[in-house]
C-alpha positions in Angstrom: -22.0 49.4 -87.6 -22.0 45.8 -87.3 -18.8 46.1 -84.7 -20.9 48.4 -82.5 -23.9 45.9 -82.7 -21.4 43.1 -81.6 -19.9 45.0 -79.0 -23.4 45.8 -77.5 -24.7 42.4 -77.6 -21.2 41.5 -75.6 -21.9 43.7 -73.2 -25.5 42.6 -72.7 -24.2 39.3 -72.2 -21.8 40.3 -69.4 -24.1 42.0 -67.7 -26.4 39.0 -67.8 -23.9 37.1 -66.5 -23.1 39.7 -63.6 -26.3 39.8 -62.8 -26.7 36.0 -62.2 -23.4 36.1 -60.6 -24.7 38.7 -57.9 -27.9 36.7 -57.4 -26.5 33.2 -57.3 -23.0 34.1 -56.3 -22.2 31.1 -58.9 -22.3 28.6 -56.2 -22.4 25.4 -57.9 -24.7 22.2 -56.7 -21.9 20.0 -55.4 -22.0 16.6 -57.1 -22.0 13.6 -55.0 -19.0 11.5 -55.1 -19.5 8.0 -54.3 -16.5 5.5 -53.4 -16.3 1.9 -53.6 -13.9 0.6 -50.8 -12.8 -2.8 -49.2 -11.9 -3.7 -45.6 -12.0 -6.4 -43.4 -14.1 -7.4 -40.8 -12.2 -9.9 -38.2 -14.1 -11.6 -35.4 -12.9 -11.0 -31.8 -10.0 -13.3 -31.1 -10.3 -15.0 -34.4 -13.9 -16.7 -32.8 -15.5 -18.4 -35.8 -18.5 -16.4 -37.2 -21.7 -16.0 -38.8 -23.6 -17.0 -42.0 -23.6 -20.6 -41.6 -24.0 -22.3 -37.9 -23.0 -25.9 -37.6 -23.8 -27.8 -34.1 -20.6 -29.9 -33.8 -22.5 -32.3 -31.2 -19.6 -31.7 -28.6 -20.8 -28.4 -27.0 -19.6 -26.1 -29.6 -21.1 -24.5 -32.8 -18.9 -23.7 -35.8 -19.9 -20.8 -38.2 -18.5 -19.1 -41.0 -19.1 -16.0 -43.3 -20.1 -16.9 -46.8 -19.7 -15.0 -49.8 -22.5 -12.7 -50.6 -23.3 -12.1 -46.8 -25.0 -8.8 -46.1 -23.7 -6.4 -43.7 -25.4 -3.8 -42.1 -23.4 -0.4 -42.1 -23.8 2.9 -40.7 -21.7 6.1 -41.4 -21.8 9.3 -39.8 -19.8 12.2 -40.9 -19.1 14.9 -38.7 -21.8 17.5 -38.4 -24.1 15.3 -40.9 -26.9 13.1 -40.1 -26.1 9.1 -40.1 -26.8 7.2 -42.9 -27.4 3.5 -43.4 -26.3 1.2 -46.4 -25.2 -2.3 -46.8 -21.9 -4.1 -47.7 -21.3 -7.4 -49.1 -19.0 -10.2 -48.3 -16.7 -10.9 -51.3 -14.1 -13.1 -49.8 -13.5 -15.2 -46.8 -9.9 -16.1 -45.0 -10.3 -19.8 -44.1 -7.6 -19.3 -41.4 -8.4 -16.1 -39.8 -12.1 -16.4 -40.3 -11.9 -12.8 -41.4 -14.4 -11.5 -44.2 -13.4 -9.0 -46.8 -16.5 -6.6 -47.9 -16.9 -4.1 -50.4 -19.5 -1.2 -50.1 -20.2 2.2 -51.5 -20.1 5.5 -49.6 -21.3 8.9 -50.3 -19.4 12.0 -49.6 -17.7 10.2 -46.5 -15.9 13.0 -44.5 -12.4 12.4 -42.4 -12.8 11.5 -39.1 -16.7 10.2 -39.3 -17.6 6.9 -37.8 -18.4 3.8 -39.5 -20.2 0.8 -37.8 -20.7 -2.7 -39.3 -23.4 -5.2 -38.0 -24.1 -8.6 -38.7 -26.8 -10.0 -39.3 -28.5 -7.2 -41.1 -31.7 -8.1 -40.4 -31.0 -7.7 -36.6 -29.5 -3.9 -36.8 -32.6 -3.3 -38.8 -34.9 -3.9 -35.9 -36.8 -6.6 -37.9 -36.9 -8.9 -35.0 -37.0 -8.6 -31.0 -34.6 -11.4 -29.2 -36.9 -11.2 -26.3 -40.1 -12.4 -28.0 -39.3 -13.4 -31.7 -36.8 -16.3 -31.3 -38.1 -19.9 -32.8 -35.2 -22.0 -31.1 -33.4 -23.0 -34.3 -29.8 -22.2 -35.4 -31.2 -21.1 -38.7 -33.1 -18.8 -37.0 -30.4 -17.3 -34.8 -28.0 -16.9 -37.8 -30.3 -15.0 -39.9 -31.8 -12.5 -37.3 -30.1 -12.7 -33.8 -26.3 -13.8 -33.3 -25.2 -10.3 -33.4 -21.7 -9.0 -33.9 -20.6 -5.3 -34.4 -17.4 -2.9 -35.0 -17.1 0.7 -35.3 -14.0 2.6 -36.7 -13.0 6.0 -38.0 -13.0 6.9 -41.6 -9.8 8.6 -43.2 -10.3 10.7 -46.1 -7.6 12.7 -47.8 -8.3 14.5 -51.0 -9.8 11.8 -53.1 -8.7 8.8 -51.3 -10.6 7.2 -48.7 -9.4 4.3 -46.4 -11.3 2.4 -43.9 -9.4 0.4 -41.3 -9.8 -3.0 -40.4 -12.6 -3.8 -37.9 -12.6 -6.2 -35.1 -16.3 -7.4 -34.8 -17.5 -7.8 -31.1 -20.1 -10.3 -30.4 -23.2 -9.3 -28.4 -24.9 -12.5 -28.1 -24.1 -15.9 -26.4 -26.4 -19.2 -27.6 -27.6 -21.4 -25.2 -28.8 -25.0 -26.2 -31.4 -26.7 -24.3 -33.1 -30.0 -24.3 -35.8 -31.0 -21.6 -37.2 -34.2 -19.7 -40.1 -34.1 -17.2 -37.8 -36.0 -14.7 -38.2 -39.2 -16.8 -39.2 -38.8 -20.6 -37.8 -36.3 -23.1 -40.3 -33.5 -23.6 -38.2 -31.1 -25.6 -40.2 -31.9 -29.1 -43.4 -31.2 -27.1 -42.5 -27.7 -25.6 -44.5 -25.0 -27.4 -43.5 -22.0 -25.3 -40.0 -21.5 -23.6 -38.7 -18.9 -21.1 -35.7 -17.9 -19.7 -35.7 -15.1 -17.2 -33.1 -13.2 -15.7 -34.7 -11.3 -12.9 -31.8 -9.0 -11.9 -31.5 -7.6 -15.5 -35.3 -7.6 -16.0 -34.6 -9.6 -19.1 -37.0 -12.4 -20.3 -36.4 -14.5 -23.4 -39.5 -16.2 -24.7 -39.1 -18.7 -27.6 -41.9 -20.4 -29.5 -40.5 -23.6 -30.7 -42.0 -26.4 -33.2 -41.2 -29.9 -32.9 -37.4 -29.6 -32.0 -35.2 -32.3 -30.4 -32.8 -29.3 -29.4 -33.8 -25.6 -28.5 -31.3 -22.9 -29.3 -31.7 -19.3 -27.6 -29.6 -16.2 -28.4 -28.9 -14.2 -25.1 -26.8 -11.2 -24.6 -23.7 -12.1 -22.8 -21.3 -10.5 -20.7 -24.2 -8.4 -18.8 -25.3 -11.9 -16.9 -22.5 -12.5 -14.1 -23.4 -14.8 -11.4 -27.1 -14.1 -11.3 -29.9 -16.2 -10.6 -32.2 -17.6 -13.9 -35.4 -19.4 -14.3 -36.2 -21.7 -17.2 -40.2 -22.2 -18.0 -41.6 -24.5 -20.2 -44.8 -25.4 -21.7 -46.4 -28.7 -23.2 -49.9 -29.8 -24.0 -49.9 -31.7 -20.7 -48.5 -28.8 -18.4 -46.1 -26.2 -17.3 -42.6 -27.1 -16.3 -39.6 -25.0 -14.7 -36.1 -25.0 -13.2 -34.1 -22.5 -11.4 -30.5 -22.0 -10.6 -29.3 -19.5 -8.0 -26.2 -18.5 -10.3 -25.3 -18.2 -13.8 -22.6 -16.5 -16.2 -22.8 -15.9 -19.8 -20.0 -14.5 -22.1 -20.7 -13.0 -25.4 -19.6 -15.2 -28.3 -19.5 -18.4 -26.2 -21.9 -21.6 -26.4 -23.5 -23.3 -23.6 -25.2 -26.7 -23.5 -27.7 -27.9 -20.9 -29.3 -31.0 -22.5 -31.7 -33.4 -20.7 -32.5 -30.6 -18.3 -34.7 -32.2 -15.7 -37.8 -30.0 -15.1 -40.3 -30.3 -12.2 -44.2 -29.2 -12.6 -44.8 -25.6 -12.0 -48.1 -26.1 -10.2 -48.4 -24.4 -7.1 -48.5 -27.5 -5.1 -44.9 -27.6 -5.6 -44.0 -24.2 -4.4 -41.2 -23.7 -2.1 -40.1 -21.0 0.2 -38.0 -19.3 -2.6 -41.0 -18.8 -4.6 -42.4 -16.1 -2.2 -42.9 -13.2 -4.6 -43.5 -15.1 -7.5 -47.0 -15.1 -9.6 -49.8 -17.5 -9.5 -51.5 -17.4 -12.8 -55.0 -18.5 -13.2 -54.1 -21.8 -14.6 -52.8 -22.9 -11.3 -49.1 -22.6 -12.0 -46.2 -20.4 -10.9 -44.6 -17.8 -13.4 -41.7 -15.4 -12.8 -43.5 -12.5 -14.0 -46.8 -11.2 -15.5 -45.3 -11.3 -19.1 -44.2 -15.1 -19.0 -47.7 -15.7 -17.6 -49.3 -13.7 -20.6 -47.0 -15.6 -23.3 -48.2 -18.9 -21.9 -51.7 -17.9 -22.3 -52.9 -17.1 -19.0 -52.8 -14.1 -16.3 -51.3 -13.6 -12.9 -54.0 -13.6 -10.3 -52.0 -13.6 -6.9 -48.6 -13.4 -5.4 -47.1 -16.0 -3.3 -46.4 -14.4 0.3 -46.2 -17.5 2.3 -44.9 -21.0 2.0 -45.9 -23.5 4.9 -48.8 -25.0 6.9 -49.0 -22.6 9.9 -51.6 -20.7 8.3 -54.6 -23.0 8.1 -53.7 -24.1 4.5 -51.9 -27.3 3.0 -49.1 -25.8 1.4 -49.1 -22.1 1.4 -51.0 -18.6 1.0 -50.9 -16.1 -1.9 -52.7 -12.5 -1.8 -54.7 -11.4 -4.8 -53.2 -8.8 -6.8 -56.0 -6.1 -6.6 -58.9 -5.3 -4.1 -62.2 -6.9 -4.8 -64.8 -4.9 -6.7 -62.5 -1.9 -7.7 -61.9 -1.0 -4.1 -65.6 -1.2 -2.8 -66.3 -1.4 1.0 -68.2 -4.7 2.3 -69.5 -5.8 5.3 -68.4 -9.4 6.9 -70.9 -11.3 5.4 -70.5 -9.8 1.6 -66.7 -9.8 1.8 -66.8 -13.9 2.7 -69.1 -14.4 -0.1 -67.2 -12.4 -2.6 -63.8 -13.9 -1.8 -65.2 -17.2 -1.8 -66.6 -16.6 -5.2 -63.6 -15.8 -7.4 -62.8 -17.8 -10.4 -61.3 -20.8 -9.3 -57.6 -21.6 -9.7 -56.6 -25.3 -10.0 -55.1 -26.4 -6.7 -56.1 -23.4 -4.7 -59.1 -21.9 -2.6 -60.0 -18.4 -2.3 -61.1 -17.0 0.8 -61.4 -13.9 3.1 -58.0 -13.7 5.0 -58.0 -14.1 8.8 -55.8 -12.3 11.0 -53.6 -15.6 11.1 -53.2 -15.3 7.3 -52.1 -11.7 7.1 -49.5 -12.2 9.9 -47.9 -15.1 8.0 -48.1 -13.0 4.9 -46.0 -10.6 7.0 -43.8 -13.3 8.3 -43.1 -14.9 5.0 -42.1 -11.5 3.1 -39.6 -11.0 5.8 -40.9 -9.2 8.7 -39.4 -10.2 11.9 -43.0 -10.5 13.7 -44.0 -13.5 15.7 -47.3 -15.0 15.3 -49.7 -14.2 18.1 -53.5 -15.0 18.6 -54.1 -11.4 19.7 -52.1 -9.5 17.6 -51.4 -5.5 18.6 -49.3 -2.9 18.0 -47.4 -1.9 14.7 -46.3 -4.6 12.5 -43.9 -4.2 9.4 -45.7 -5.1 6.2 -42.9 -3.5 4.1 -41.7 -6.6 2.7 -45.1 -7.8 1.5 -46.0 -4.6 0.1 -42.5 -4.7 -1.7 -43.1 -8.1 -2.9 -46.5 -7.2 -4.5 -45.5 -4.3 -6.1 -42.8 -6.0 -7.7 -45.1 -8.6 -9.0 -47.2 -5.8 -10.5 -50.0 -5.8 -8.0 -51.8 -2.9 -6.2 -50.5 -2.1 -2.5 -52.9 -2.5 0.4 -53.9 0.8 1.8 -56.6 1.9 4.3 -58.6 -0.5 6.6 -59.5 -4.2 5.2 -61.8 -6.5 6.7 -60.8 -9.9 8.1 -62.9 -13.2 8.8 -63.1 -12.5 12.6 -64.8 -9.1 12.0 -61.8 -7.5 12.6 -59.8 -5.1 10.4 -56.4 -4.5 9.6 -54.7 -0.7 9.1 -52.4 -0.5 6.2 -49.6 1.9 5.1 -47.0 1.2 2.9 -44.9 0.1 5.6 -47.0 -0.7 8.8 -50.1 -2.6 9.5 -52.3 -2.9 12.7 -55.1 -4.8 14.0 -58.3 -3.7 15.2 -62.2 -4.6 15.6 -64.9 -3.0 13.6 -68.5 -3.8 12.5 -68.1 -1.0 10.0 -67.7 -2.3 6.0 -63.9 -2.1 4.7 -62.1 -2.9 1.9 -61.5 -6.3 0.8 -58.3 -8.1 -0.4 -58.7 -12.1 -1.1 -56.0 -14.6 -0.5 -55.5 -18.1 -2.2 -54.8 -21.0 0.2 -53.1 -23.9 -1.8 
């Protein structure tokens, strides 16, 4: 009897297991396998890298890894979502400048990619090099002097191998100090902007009492392109432009004792056509820089010269008056003259002469005449205004003579009318 009961109990156990097997297919939950690995990160061409940065005073900056430096790691197994982790520098070769790192990966797959980045803060998107720099080497080494490299993971059975990685620099470093033409003003600079208009790249730096200002910038994509430097102090805004500059990633550049000139509109030159005039009476490359310097763009320089009944030049307001309201001559004249004053300039309702010189200044082949007629190319003015963030002129606008000018995006023509029309002010300076 006991034997029968034992056999029955065994049969019940087997039946239970079979039931579980049919239900769950006996598929165990896979255990995560972690691997602690080492590899070597080598800077491109043996160029010195990383954690410590020292200005050698000869135009060069030396740098080196330090044991304990944190490296950002992104690894992507084929078919899986990417995973982030960190690695730690465990040794540094004083000759090659390469760093040995250790890291732990979970379930890496053969053929997956792995990317290393330094500094870790940069790749974690904590700070934006276009807006968050403070002008020091310490800030750059901790947040902006980015280098990275990507390789393929090799996994066979339980052996995981990571190849050595060449780390490619993304940034160059530009060292500045400034004068106002006579005195050093570097320590007085509270805002600095470096603008590359071709690439639509602007670096806005907020330094504090520095004898030299360092700016990390993306290199390699700046090849023989124009650049503008704008600096603000408590006493004024200063600037300098260059027609051509090239930057290579991983390189250091020095512009010390750089002489800046006042950015006041009275110093405008023909090359400033298309630039913004701020409410503070200074010239800015774009609206973002004006905003960063504590003002706003109010007009775009369209002509530099004395022919248009002005001392130095004429700028056109970025927008129509009173939200594109129509006005008669008297109201339009009063409204334009009553706009908020800009240092060094005078607001007024434009004359036919003003408009013609704005067209000419922005590239039209038109020749000035006291009695303009026919179609005039205004595409250059409209395009420059659009690039400056302004609103294009459209429809009919009233002029000082009781005349009107009719705009399309590309052409303008003059006529006479007593009817009210739209109003766009100009700033004579």
